C-alpha angles and dihedrals in degrees: 000000000000117000091233113051100177118061124185121227092252091050091050093046089054091047096050101074096050109021126076100242135170110202114208119198110199098186124110118286095251094052090046091051090054091060141324143168111291111270094012120144121215117237107165090161086082088073103031102046113110110204135188118209095225112120091259093045092051092046091052092049092049094051094045096052097039088057093045095048091045092053088052089059103260112151101157093264098081129072113242111216111190125195143173133190094280134331096267105031099068100048090251096303097151088052090051087055088053091050094047095050091045091050089053090051099249103166102214119044129153136171124222100237108228092013126222091335093060090043093055092040086060090057092244121154127272133183145190094218114118115219125221104217121200108250115245136194108261111203120202119221108206092196091071095060097096091090088079127058121210126213092273090053092048092052088053091049090050088055093049114077089193091066114077113222103208118200110202099177126124116279096256089060092046092054091047094246093120132026096210149348087264096064139315094267100034088114125042096241137041124207143060142302106261115268094012122148123205141233114160107233093235090068089074090068138055133192121268133174087264095048134269114341133176116274121246120278091253091050092049090048090052089054089049093049089059089070097035100265119142129176088269098049115108108234132193114194130205140173128156102300103346106273100102091039089052088058089054092045091058089047096051093044090049089051093052104260099155105202113042127148136166131233096225097195088051120166093331088068103030096051096051095060108078092196091068118086123240136184111241134195129024116341095218106057120133092251129048118289115264114256115215122201137166 
């Protein structure tokens, strides 16, 4: 892992002539085709892939992305720099790319802070040329996998009051009005993982002249304090499938929260298992929220 996760457009522009860098554009193929950073490869699967955290699901995810990243030319020597359109328009997909690469044990990963919007706002060049990278052997390091929590780990976190379960979804999902960003009834149940607290992922960013950017570390720690999270609090994040929670994971790590992990299956997995309890209804009623279980 690189010490500095977020790089500005000017920093990246300075790095490109001398550093060995693989640029990864996570946007949809049509948007990529209309213009992208010179040399960038398009890997939209980073955003669209729906994973389960069962052993078979995790193994399939590992194999899929090891093959994709190897085809993009990542051998372990290059720095992978991931970007999206802007930090709040792609549901955190560049940060999901960071999390996936980190989970697989890739040693050098960065995120273009502000994404394509900030790059173009800085007047830096774009192209429609599509590169043909030389495929590389992408090695997985299993020791790096602790950044993600599987279903078993999430059940343990729910049972442990010392671990904060931080829901980062949009407000309509938090109040149980919608089951997902793909539609209110995309998943069979609406609600929350029991005991979770909530910071909507947008709150980790603020507008700037170059587009949305992460808040400063003191500002992010102030947001965390509002739900009882300090730099020493163990935190497990979730959203619907891990993209928005990845955005928050990067924010918390940049702010100095020491023990942050992400439940990769997130609400897409938890809500589909009727044996798992959920909190239903509004989260701000006078009495405790109803807990539904099989």
